[in-house]
DOPA-962986 format. One record per residue (C-alpha): residue in one letter; x, z, y. Coordinates in steps of 0.2 Angstrom, whole numbers, plus 5000, padded with zeros to 4 digits. Example, Ala and Ser with C-alpha at 12.3 -4.5 7.8 and 13.67 -1.06 7.14 Angstrom:
2
A506250394978/S506850364995/
//
This chain:
348
M537450395170/S537150525156/S535650505145/E535050675151/N534950605169/S534250445165/A532850535156/K532250615172/Q530450585175/L529250595190/R528450755183/D530150835182/I530450835201/K529550905216/F528650805229/S528450855247/V527750785263/L528550725279/D527350715293/L527750635310/S525950695317/P525550515321/I524550475337/V523550325334/V522850195346/G521250265353/G521750445347/S522450595356/A523850725352/S522450855349/E521650745335/S523350705328/L523750895326/K522050935319/N522450795306/T524150865303/L523351035297/D522050945287/L523350845278/A524351005275/Q522851095268/H522450945256/V524250925250/E524451105247/K522951095235/W523650935227/G525251025222/F526550965235/N528051085237/R528451085256/Y527751005272/W529050965285/L528750905303/A530050815314/E530750835331/H530550675342/H530350665361/N529650545374/M528750455360/T526850425363/G526550395345/I527150565339/A526350735342/S527650855335/S528950865349/A528651055350/T529151065331/S529251255329/V527551275337/V526751145325/I527651225310/G526851395315/Y525151315316/V525251235299/A525951385291/Q524551495298/G523251365291/T523951365274/S524451495261/K525751445248/I526551275253/R528251285261/V528251235279/G529751175289/S530751055300/G531350885295/G532150915306/I532651015321/M533850915331/L535151055334/P536150975348/N534550985358/H534551175357/S535451335358/P535751395340/L535151575346/V533451505352/I533251415335/A533751575325/E532451675335/Q531051535333/F531351525314/G531551705313/T529851725321/L529051595309/E529851675294/S529151845300/L527451775302/S527451675285/P528751765274/G529551665260/R528851495266/I529951435280/D531251295279/L532551255293/G533051075291/L534351025304/G534850855311/R536250805323/A535450655331/P534550675348/G532850615341/T532550525357/D533450405370/Q534850455381/L533850495397/T532750605387/A534150695379/Y534850735396/A533150805401/L533250915386/R534950975387/R535350965406/D537150915401/Q538050795389/Q539250935382/S538250935365/N538250755358/G538250795340/E540150805338/D540050995338/F538651005325/P539751095312/Q540151235325/Q538251245329/V537751265311/D539151395309/E538451485324/L536651475318/Q537051535301/S537951685308/Y536351745318/F535451755301/N536851825292/P538251915302/S539451905288/L539451715289/G540151615303/S541151665318/N539851715331/S540151875341/R539052015335/H538652065353/V537251935352/R535951965339/A534351855334/V532851965334/P531851915324/G533051825313/E534451935308/G534451975290/L533051855285/N533351725271/I532851565279/P533451415269/I534551295279/W534551105275/L535650975282/L534750805285/G535650645288/S535550455288/S537450425285/G538850515277/F539350645290/S537950775286/A538050735268/Q539850785267/L539650935278/A538150995267/G539250975252/Q540651075259/L539551215265/G538551215248/L536851185257/P535451075251/F535450895258/S534050785263/F534350595266/A533350485277/S533150345265/H531450295273/F532350215287/S534150205281/P534050135263/A535750045263/N536650215265/T535650315252/L536750305237/G538450315246/A537850475255/L537150555239/R538750515230/L539750595245/Y538650745245/R538850775226/N540750745226/S541050855241/F539950995235/R540651175234/P539651315226/S539051445239/K537951595239/V536451475243/L536751345229/D537851335213/K537551155211/P537051005223/Y535150995228/A534750825235/M533050775242/V532750595248/G531450525260/V530450375256/N528950285264/V527450275252/I525850185256/A524750195241/A522950135240/D521650095226/S522149915226/E523749815230/E522849715244/K522249865253/A523949955252/K524849805259/R523649795273/L523849975277/A525749955278/T525549835292/S525349985304/M527050055299/Q527849885300/Q527149865318/Q527750035322/F529549985317/L529349815325/D528949905342/M530550015340/I531549855337/R530849785353/N531149945362/T529249965366/P528750115355/G526950165356/Q525550235347/I525150185329/K524150025328/P522749975317/P523249865302/V523149675303/D522849535291/N524449435294/M526149505301/D526849335301/E525749305317/I526649455325/W528449455320/T529849325321/P530749275305/Y532349375312/E531249525316/K530449515298/A532249515290/S532749655301/L531249765296/E531449725278/Q533149785278/Q532649945287/L531149975277/G531849915261/S531550065250/S529750075256/I528450085241/I526849995244/G525449965232/G524150025220/P524350175208/E525350085194/T526449995206/V526850155216/K527150245200/E528350115193/K529350105209/L529450285212/Q530150305194/A531450165198/F531950255214/L532150415204/D533250325191/E534350255205/T534550415216/Q534350555203/A533550655217/D532950825214/E531550805226/M530650665236/I529850695253/I528550565256/N528150485273/A526550385276/Q526250305293/I524450255290/F523250225304/D521650295296/H521750485292/F520650465277/D521650325270/R523250435273/L522450575263/R522050455249/S523750395248/Y524450565246/E523150605233/I523650455223/I525450515223/S524850685217/E523950605203/I525250475196/T526650605197/E525650735188/I526050875202/K524150885205/A523850935186/A525351045186/S524751145201/S523051165194/N523751245178/Q524851375188/
//
């Protein structure tokens, strides 16, 4: 590692927000979406760079299934923060429909829309069939789908027939990102010269390998002349170590429910997870959530810097599955303070 790279500090990179629009026990999708907009308005004020929403289906604890609709809602309720998808699961959709939807979003909020693409279904197989009506698109043709999508925005790219045009969409400059939790999208993003975002928040063991693959396979393009990598990380920050650890039990319960194949709404924090999980489940969760950063301001700052030293990321996108909305707001406010993005934003 060069001395220049090793000197990269938190204040040198951008921080963004990944919001799954969590529906909590006792809450509703309506309340969740109102909280999403409220969080977006706060983090915009605190200096965060972008606000991404994710496509998931058939999950009672996530309200952002109609991702493009929620992006439009957030973009219209904010003024400068970038808003986008983290991501749109492209195999679930016709590339033309996505080009039209994001062309519309970009037309409504010029210069602020990101299109992050994933190749997983974002759901179970039965729901994937309900979405797609056939099994022809299983992710294996993802490179061809990306090619077709790019050609709708820029007819000089890709191989799509010019008999079909995306209106709105054609001619608009909408940044396309590839998202991944393994090496497939990392290599494809590098080959296409696109920015890449890695899901370290649930696949920490693959992080460094995927980033290395992305950087080694990168070819300069009209979009980027050098690699640009963003990493996802779970951060639960509070004013004390004890409170942060307790708040994090909601996220731990959420992942535990997924391991048990009983996904549900976000549960309130508990005092002792050892009363809920088995030793095997605890070990599995610690592996999956291994990169999560939980603690008070000093702990979070120290661990974020260590994660930056390890990944040399150009940007971090923060996920915070916290039961209480005001605790969630405070977590992001602490991040803005310790990374100095809040001060930098106020000086602009």
